[in-house]
C-alpha positions as CSV (number, residue, x, y, z in Angstrom):
1,M,-2.2,15.2,9.8
2,P,-5.0,14.4,12.3
3,P,-8.3,13.1,10.9
4,K,-10.9,15.8,10.1
5,N,-13.7,13.9,11.6
6,K,-12.2,13.8,15.0
7,E,-15.1,15.5,16.7
8,N,-17.4,12.7,15.7
9,I,-15.3,10.0,17.3
10,T,-9.1,3.4,-4.6
11,A,-2.0,0.6,-39.3
12,Y,-0.6,3.4,-40.6
13,F,-1.2,3.6,-44.3
14,Q,1.2,4.4,-47.1
15,P,1.0,7.9,-48.5
16,T,-1.7,8.5,-51.1
17,G,-2.4,11.3,-53.5
18,E,0.4,12.7,-55.7
19,T,3.3,10.9,-54.1
20,K,2.7,7.4,-55.6
21,G,2.4,8.5,-59.2
22,K,5.3,11.0,-58.9
23,S,8.2,8.8,-58.0
24,K,8.7,7.0,-61.4
25,A,8.2,10.2,-63.4
26,V,10.7,12.1,-61.3
27,T,13.3,9.3,-61.9
28,A,12.8,9.4,-65.6
29,S,13.0,13.1,-65.7
30,T,16.2,13.1,-63.7
31,K,17.9,10.6,-66.2
32,M,16.9,12.7,-69.1
33,S,18.5,15.8,-67.7
34,H,21.8,14.0,-67.2
35,S,22.0,12.8,-70.8
36,E,23.6,15.5,-73.0
37,T,23.0,13.6,-76.4
38,S,19.4,12.9,-75.9
39,T,17.0,14.8,-78.3
40,K,13.8,13.5,-76.7
41,E,11.5,16.0,-75.0
42,P,11.3,15.7,-71.3
43,V,8.5,13.4,-70.2
44,P,5.9,15.5,-68.4
45,E,4.8,14.5,-65.0
46,P,1.5,12.7,-65.1
47,Q,-1.5,14.4,-63.7
48,T,-3.1,12.6,-60.8
49,K,-6.8,12.5,-59.9
50,G,-5.9,14.2,-56.7
51,K,-4.5,17.4,-58.4
52,G,-5.5,20.4,-56.5
53,K,-6.4,18.5,-53.4
54,R,-4.5,18.6,-50.2
55,P,-2.0,15.7,-50.2
56,T,-2.6,13.0,-47.6
57,S,-0.1,13.2,-44.7
58,A,2.6,10.4,-44.7
59,S,1.5,9.3,-41.3
60,P,-0.4,10.8,-38.4
61,P,1.6,11.8,-35.4
62,A,1.6,9.4,-32.5
63,P,-0.7,10.5,-29.7
64,A,1.1,12.2,-27.0
65,A,1.7,10.0,-24.0
66,K,-0.4,11.1,-21.0
67,R,1.8,12.4,-18.2
68,P,1.5,10.0,-15.2
69,N,-0.2,11.4,-12.1
70,T,2.7,11.1,-9.7
71,D,0.6,12.1,-6.8
72,T,-1.9,9.3,-7.4
73,A,0.8,6.8,-8.0
74,Q,2.5,7.7,-4.7
75,K,-0.8,7.3,-2.8
76,T,-1.6,3.8,-4.3
77,R,-0.7,1.4,-1.5
78,N,-1.8,-2.1,-0.7
79,H,-3.4,-3.5,2.4
80,L,-1.3,-6.4,3.8
81,A,-2.0,-9.3,6.1
82,Y,-0.6,-12.7,7.0
83,N,-1.6,-14.3,3.7
84,D,0.8,-11.8,1.9
85,L,3.8,-13.4,3.6
86,P,5.7,-16.4,2.3
87,S,4.1,-19.6,3.6
88,D,7.2,-20.6,5.6
89,W,7.3,-17.2,7.4
90,L,4.8,-18.3,10.0
91,Q,7.0,-21.2,10.9
92,A,10.0,-19.0,11.5
93,P,11.7,-19.2,14.9
94,H,10.7,-16.7,17.5
95,T,12.8,-14.8,20.0
96,T,14.2,-17.8,22.1
97,E,17.2,-18.5,19.8
98,E,17.6,-15.0,18.7
99,T,18.0,-13.5,22.2
100,Q,21.1,-15.7,22.7
101,N,22.9,-13.2,20.5
102,S,24.0,-10.4,22.9
103,S,24.4,-7.9,20.1
104,A,20.8,-8.3,18.9
105,K,18.6,-5.2,19.3
106,S,15.2,-5.4,20.8
107,L,12.1,-3.3,20.2
108,E,12.2,0.1,21.9
109,L,9.2,1.7,23.5
110,T,8.9,5.4,24.3
111,Y,6.1,6.9,26.3
112,H,3.9,10.0,25.5
113,K,0.8,11.6,26.7
114,G,-1.8,13.3,24.5
115,D,-4.1,12.5,21.5
116,I,-2.8,9.4,19.7
117,F,-4.8,10.4,16.6
118,A,-3.1,13.8,16.3
119,A,-0.3,12.1,14.5
120,P,1.7,13.3,11.5
121,E,1.2,11.9,7.9
122,G,2.6,8.5,7.3
123,C,2.2,7.4,11.0
124,L,1.0,3.9,11.8
125,L,-1.5,3.6,14.6
126,I,-1.8,0.2,16.3
127,H,-4.6,-1.3,18.3
128,A,-5.4,-4.9,19.5
129,C,-8.3,-6.6,17.7
130,N,-10.5,-9.7,17.8
131,T,-10.7,-11.9,14.8
132,Q,-14.5,-11.3,14.3
133,G,-14.0,-8.0,12.6
134,H,-15.8,-5.8,15.2
135,W,-14.5,-2.4,16.4
136,G,-17.4,-1.9,18.8
137,A,-15.9,-0.8,22.1
138,G,-13.0,1.0,23.8
139,I,-10.4,2.7,21.5
140,A,-11.5,0.4,18.7
141,K,-14.8,2.3,18.5
142,A,-12.8,5.5,18.1
143,F,-10.9,3.9,15.2
144,K,-14.2,2.9,13.6
145,T,-15.5,6.5,13.9
146,L,-12.4,8.2,12.6
147,Y,-11.4,5.7,9.9
148,P,-14.7,4.3,8.5
149,K,-13.3,3.1,5.2
150,A,-10.4,1.3,6.9
151,Y,-13.0,-0.4,9.2
152,V,-15.0,-1.6,6.2
153,T,-11.8,-3.2,4.7
154,H,-11.0,-4.8,8.1
155,H,-14.5,-6.1,8.6
156,N,-14.6,-7.6,5.1
157,F,-11.3,-9.3,5.7
158,C,-12.5,-10.9,8.9
159,A,-16.1,-11.6,8.0
160,K,-16.2,-12.2,4.2
161,Q,-12.7,-13.4,3.2
162,H,-12.8,-15.5,6.3
163,N,-15.6,-17.1,8.3
164,P,-15.6,-16.1,11.9
165,K,-17.2,-19.4,13.0
166,T,-15.6,-22.0,10.7
167,R,-12.4,-20.4,9.3
168,P,-11.5,-17.3,11.4
169,V,-8.5,-15.1,11.0
170,P,-5.7,-16.8,13.0
171,T,-4.8,-15.2,16.3
172,G,-1.1,-14.2,16.5
173,T,-1.3,-12.6,13.1
174,A,-1.7,-9.0,11.9
175,Q,-3.2,-6.7,9.3
176,L,-1.7,-3.5,7.9
177,L,-4.3,-1.1,6.4
178,A,-3.0,1.5,4.1
179,P,-4.4,5.1,4.3
180,V,-7.9,5.1,2.7
181,D,-10.0,7.7,4.5
182,S,-10.3,11.1,3.1
183,G,-8.3,13.8,4.9
184,T,-6.0,11.3,6.7
185,E,-2.7,9.8,5.9
186,H,-2.6,7.3,8.7
187,W,-1.9,3.6,8.4
188,I,-3.8,1.3,10.8
189,G,-2.2,-1.7,12.3
190,C,-4.5,-4.5,13.7
191,V,-2.8,-7.1,15.9
192,F,-5.1,-10.1,16.4
193,T,-4.5,-10.9,20.0
194,S,-7.8,-12.5,20.9
195,A,-10.2,-14.7,18.9
196,K,-13.3,-13.1,20.4
197,Y,-14.4,-10.2,22.5
198,G,-16.4,-9.5,25.6
199,K,-16.9,-12.4,28.0
200,A,-15.7,-14.8,25.3
201,K,-12.3,-13.1,24.9
202,D,-9.2,-15.3,25.3
203,K,-7.4,-15.8,28.6
204,P,-4.7,-13.2,29.5
205,D,-1.8,-15.6,29.0
206,A,-3.1,-16.5,25.5
207,I,-3.5,-12.8,24.6
208,V,0.0,-12.0,25.7
209,K,1.4,-14.9,23.7
210,N,-0.5,-13.8,20.6
211,T,0.7,-10.3,21.1
212,A,4.4,-11.2,20.6
213,A,3.6,-13.1,17.3
214,S,1.2,-10.5,16.0
215,M,3.6,-7.6,16.6
216,R,6.5,-9.4,14.9
217,M,4.3,-10.0,11.9
218,L,3.1,-6.4,11.8
219,L,6.7,-5.1,11.8
220,E,7.4,-7.4,8.8
221,L,4.4,-6.1,7.0
222,V,5.5,-2.6,7.6
223,N,8.9,-3.6,6.1
224,M,7.1,-5.0,3.1
225,A,5.0,-1.8,2.6
226,G,8.2,0.3,2.7
227,E,9.7,-1.8,-0.1
228,E,6.7,-1.2,-2.3
229,G,6.8,2.6,-2.1
230,D,5.7,5.4,0.2
231,G,5.5,3.5,3.5
232,V,5.2,4.0,7.3
233,K,7.2,6.9,8.7
234,Q,6.7,6.3,12.5
235,I,4.6,4.1,14.8
236,R,2.2,4.9,17.6
237,M,0.2,2.6,19.7
238,C,-2.1,2.7,22.7
239,K,-1.5,0.5,25.7
240,I,-2.9,-2.5,23.8
241,N,-4.7,-5.3,25.6
242,S,-5.1,-3.2,28.8
243,G,-8.6,-1.9,27.9
244,K,-11.5,-4.3,27.0
245,F,-9.2,-7.3,26.9
246,G,-8.3,-6.7,30.5
247,V,-4.6,-7.7,30.4
248,P,-2.3,-5.7,32.7
249,W,-0.1,-3.4,30.6
250,E,3.1,-4.6,32.3
251,K,2.6,-8.1,30.8
252,T,2.2,-6.8,27.3
253,E,5.1,-4.3,27.8
254,E,7.4,-7.1,28.8
255,V,6.7,-9.3,25.8
256,L,7.0,-6.3,23.4
257,K,10.4,-5.3,24.8
258,G,11.5,-8.9,24.2
259,I,10.9,-8.8,20.5
260,V,14.3,-9.0,18.7
261,L,14.5,-6.8,15.6
262,Q,15.1,-8.3,12.2
263,E,16.6,-6.7,9.2
264,G,14.4,-3.9,7.8
265,W,12.2,-3.6,10.9
266,M,11.4,-0.3,12.5
267,G,12.9,-0.4,16.0
268,R,10.9,2.1,18.0
269,I,7.2,2.4,18.9
270,E,5.6,5.3,20.7
271,V,3.2,4.3,23.4
272,W,0.5,7.0,23.8
273,E,-2.1,7.5,26.5
274,P,-4.5,10.4,27.1
275,S,-3.4,13.4,29.1
276,E,-4.7,13.6,32.6
277,D,-6.1,17.1,32.3
């Protein structure tokens, strides 16, 4: 469903009482009743101090197990990033060797016009990010307005778990943010294609190269999220890099179409741009 805030672009004890004193007496009485030659009077049952009182229950019933809240369980999802992947994943070969296999399938892009944010539940929305943790301009600013909790998570990842000056998030990586904002069921995909922003942004060739690696990683993170539970249902993206990063869309498009799909990866991404009217 589309975000609601669009306009303004988580020791039991043994029984006590009568029972303990009764067992031996009952046994003796039973033996007497089965002896036909005995002339002794039946042994009366001893009186207990607890006579007249309500006997203690043998054991209290176990507390009823609470029924799990399945709705909450299904909505509990984890944010994922490059540090959730195996250490050797980053050293995996890219598309050069894989494309030699003629039967290998590549990522498919389809094109649409309209509001990218008017997406169904379970949709992943992708945009290109810098590694400083700022969503301050272009479509990133719209993401910040519509998904404020997701932005806080992203900013903390970049600025607190990492140090933008001394230990920044590596370019060519990705972050997958699970739905956290009230009224939305959208995943957010952040592909780190440039280290900085504004005049300090990376050169176009570097951004394009980072895009291929970032998108491959994001598709793997989506695959991981699906293995954990209720994952991504479809993927939308804007024409990444073509806004504030200033890279012609055709260059990004070419590198995206060259991504060879791996087992478990979603194979289609919808590219959305605003309607002309």
